[in-house]
DRENFIDREN-213007 format. One line per field, with one value per residue: residue number from 0; residue in three letters; x negated, z, y negated of N, C-alpha, C in turn. Coordinates in steps of 0.02 Angstrom, whole numbers. Example, Ala and Ser with C-alpha at 12.3 -4.5 7.8 and 13.67 -1.06 7.14 Angstrom:
% residues 2
nr: [0:1]
rest: [Ala:Ser]
n_X: [-660:-642]
n_Z: [390:354]
n_Y: [284:112]
ca_X: [-615:-684]
ca_Z: [390:357]
ca_Y: [225:53]
c_X: [-660:-645]
c_Z: [390:394]
c_Y: [165:-2]
//
This chain:
% residues 111
nr: [0:1:2:3:4:5:6:7:8:9:10:11:12:13:14:15:16:17:18:19:20:21:22:23:24:25:26:27:28:29:30:31:32:33:34:35:36:37:38:39:40:41:42:43:44:45:46:47:48:49:50:51:52:53:54:55:56:57:58:59:60:61:62:63:64:65:66:67:68:69:70:71:72:73:74:75:76:77:78:79:80:81:82:83:84:85:86:87:88:89:90:91:92:93:94:95:96:97:98:99:100:101:102:103:104:105:106:107:108:109:110]
rest: [Met:Asn:Lys:Leu:Asn:His:Leu:Arg:Ala:Phe:Val:Leu:Val:Ala:Leu:Met:Gly:Val:Ala:Ser:Val:Ile:Gln:Ala:Gly:Gly:Thr:Ala:Ser:Leu:Lys:Gly:Ile:Asp:Ser:Arg:Leu:Met:Pro:Ser:Gly:Gln:Val:Glu:Leu:Leu:Leu:His:Phe:Asn:Gln:Asp:Ala:Pro:Ser:Pro:Lys:Val:Phe:Val:Trp:Ser:Asn:Pro:Val:Arg:Thr:Val:Phe:Asp:Phe:Gln:Asp:Val:Met:Leu:Ser:Met:Ser:Met:Arg:Asn:Lys:Ser:Ile:Asn:Gln:Gly:Asn:Ile:Asp:Lys:Leu:Val:Met:Arg:Glu:Ala:Gly:Gly:Lys:Leu:Arg:Met:Val:Ala:His:Gln:Thr:Gln:Phe]
n_X: [5410:5501:5555:5685:5724:5736:5851:5942:5950:5987:6125:6185:6184:6258:6385:6418:6453:6570:6719:6880:7006:7124:7275:7401:7524:7525:7418:7247:7144:6981:6925:6793:6614:6486:6315:6164:5991:5928:5824:5741:5728:5816:5973:6120:6299:6428:6588:6747:6923:7087:7172:7182:7038:7006:6851:6714:6662:6511:6359:6195:6112:5953:5879:5894:5869:6007:6145:6299:6490:6614:6787:6958:7097:7091:7095:7011:7000:6919:6879:6728:6614:6505:6380:6238:6134:5993:5914:5803:5777:5895:5945:6074:6248:6379:6543:6669:6842:6959:7085:7144:7051:6905:6735:6574:6427:6245:6121:5957:5786:5630:5530]
n_Z: [-5911:-5951:-6127:-6121:-5983:-6009:-6092:-6027:-5920:-5979:-6034:-5916:-5869:-5968:-5964:-5831:-5881:-5938:-5950:-5918:-5970:-5962:-5904:-5968:-6056:-6155:-6309:-6264:-6340:-6405:-6384:-6385:-6368:-6273:-6245:-6134:-6074:-5951:-5817:-5798:-5914:-5982:-6069:-6045:-6092:-6113:-6112:-6177:-6156:-6211:-6097:-5975:-6007:-6046:-5975:-6074:-6164:-6173:-6277:-6332:-6465:-6523:-6641:-6777:-6647:-6549:-6438:-6402:-6387:-6351:-6368:-6311:-6361:-6386:-6486:-6629:-6623:-6647:-6778:-6835:-6880:-6869:-6739:-6713:-6596:-6536:-6425:-6296:-6318:-6398:-6558:-6646:-6637:-6704:-6747:-6763:-6790:-6790:-6793:-6676:-6578:-6528:-6580:-6523:-6567:-6532:-6596:-6573:-6555:-6599:-6451]
n_Y: [1120:1252:1306:1364:1340:1195:1198:1246:1155:1017:1054:1080:938:888:941:893:763:766:699:625:503:448:480:612:689:832:879:875:745:725:550:475:440:429:396:413:415:488:466:581:622:705:715:640:656:580:607:550:586:576:633:755:872:1031:1127:1167:1328:1359:1390:1428:1412:1475:1469:1380:1263:1233:1161:1236:1159:1233:1180:1225:1203:1075:918:822:667:555:458:489:611:636:615:505:520:537:527:571:744:767:750:742:746:864:874:978:1016:1165:1289:1267:1240:1141:1111:1058:1032:1007:948:1000:934:1037:1090]
ca_X: [5465:5502:5610:5758:5746:5762:5901:5993:5950:6043:6199:6206:6204:6323:6451:6441:6472:6627:6763:6955:7008:7198:7315:7464:7571:7514:7355:7195:7108:6928:6931:6737:6570:6425:6261:6105:5945:5921:5725:5707:5713:5887:6019:6194:6341:6501:6652:6812:6974:7161:7179:7130:7018:6977:6797:6711:6635:6437:6309:6134:6053:5901:5838:5860:5884:6082:6184:6358:6518:6691:6841:7009:7161:7077:7096:6954:7035:6880:6853:6655:6625:6438:6349:6160:6105:5912:5889:5768:5777:5941:5961:6139:6295:6409:6596:6725:6902:6978:7105:7172:6959:6861:6664:6541:6365:6204:6059:5897:5725:5610:5487]
ca_Z: [-5899:-6020:-6176:-6099:-5938:-6043:-6125:-5959:-5881:-6046:-6030:-5841:-5869:-6010:-5922:-5781:-5910:-5972:-5913:-5949:-5942:-5961:-5889:-6008:-6091:-6243:-6305:-6267:-6392:-6394:-6420:-6402:-6332:-6250:-6202:-6099:-6069:-5863:-5793:-5808:-5992:-6003:-6116:-6027:-6135:-6085:-6183:-6158:-6185:-6197:-6038:-5950:-6056:-6032:-5984:-6139:-6164:-6189:-6290:-6347:-6529:-6517:-6716:-6725:-6564:-6531:-6398:-6436:-6356:-6380:-6328:-6333:-6367:-6414:-6547:-6622:-6634:-6674:-6875:-6832:-6856:-6825:-6705:-6701:-6516:-6529:-6339:-6272:-6357:-6444:-6616:-6665:-6620:-6760:-6717:-6806:-6760:-6816:-6758:-6602:-6555:-6548:-6582:-6540:-6571:-6507:-6634:-6546:-6586:-6563:-6406]
ca_Y: [1149:1294:1296:1403:1295:1136:1193:1240:1081:1000:1102:1062:871:869:964:824:722:779:637:612:415:430:554:577:765:879:910:834:718:678:485:442:495:396:432:383:454:508:447:647:645:731:661:642:640:558:618:520:611:534:650:806:919:1103:1149:1207:1361:1336:1442:1405:1449:1464:1459:1317:1256:1211:1182:1225:1162:1267:1134:1264:1179:986:899:774:588:500:459:510:673:644:551:504:520:496:514:637:801:782:701:712:781:868:903:998:1054:1213:1343:1234:1220:1088:1135:986:1055:965:965:960:928:1080:1079]
c_X: [5468:5553:5676:5776:5775:5818:5958:5986:6004:6105:6224:6233:6270:6383:6468:6476:6548:6683:6833:6956:7070:7230:7383:7483:7529:7441:7304:7169:7033:6923:6857:6679:6522:6373:6208:6065:5918:5834:5722:5695:5772:5939:6087:6238:6396:6565:6717:6872:7033:7175:7142:7121:7007:6912:6780:6663:6553:6398:6264:6108:5999:5853:5870:5904:5945:6113:6270:6427:6589:6753:6910:7055:7135:7064:7026:6994:6976:6874:6789:6663:6550:6408:6276:6142:6024:5885:5862:5762:5852:5955:6019:6193:6351:6480:6644:6777:6938:7023:7117:7098:6942:6804:6626:6475:6310:6148:5989:5845:5681:5555:5415]
c_Z: [-5958:-6065:-6135:-6033:-5940:-6058:-6068:-5931:-5938:-6029:-5951:-5847:-5926:-5992:-5870:-5827:-5945:-5923:-5942:-5921:-5941:-5944:-5943:-6038:-6157:-6231:-6308:-6331:-6368:-6435:-6439:-6351:-6335:-6233:-6164:-6083:-5981:-5870:-5803:-5861:-6015:-6024:-6062:-6060:-6087:-6128:-6152:-6211:-6180:-6126:-6024:-5993:-6019:-6021:-6048:-6111:-6195:-6204:-6318:-6420:-6515:-6576:-6755:-6677:-6568:-6484:-6431:-6366:-6382:-6324:-6344:-6309:-6373:-6470:-6569:-6663:-6661:-6753:-6870:-6816:-6838:-6781:-6691:-6613:-6508:-6471:-6330:-6318:-6410:-6498:-6644:-6623:-6665:-6727:-6768:-6771:-6810:-6781:-6693:-6568:-6585:-6522:-6570:-6520:-6563:-6545:-6598:-6573:-6563:-6511:-6427]
c_Y: [1191:1268:1308:1363:1227:1126:1190:1175:1033:1013:1064:986:853:880:919:778:708:722:642:547:397:508:538:659:760:871:851:812:688:605:452:467:432:440:410:439:450:500:542:666:686:672:677:616:633:559:609:549:575:571:703:842:978:1093:1175:1281:1355:1392:1410:1460:1429:1440:1446:1294:1201:1215:1181:1223:1159:1225:1186:1214:1090:982:836:716:544:517:478:590:700:601:546:480:484:485:568:671:816:730:682:759:781:913:904:1025:1095:1266:1324:1237:1156:1111:1073:1019:997:970:946:975:995:1062:1099]
//
């Protein structure tokens, strides 16, 4: 699988893992993240919010390889701003909140 196809596959698996765990009013907050390595070698990210969250805008940086997820109107409720993944080609996630948006960046190993 070439580099671009592998990145696309990662993004699709990650988006399938976006999940809300509680229904409530107000702004969505990211409460936690779990990950698992799929038999295909892709990484599934399970994002736990306090309520329904909007689907992220997703884009890929190529040098260095990063997949970026921007969630509009989502806050970060986790005390952790960096999360080690070390599965598949994902080293870690880095999360920052600014301007009413949560940005999560998946740092990926080079192929």
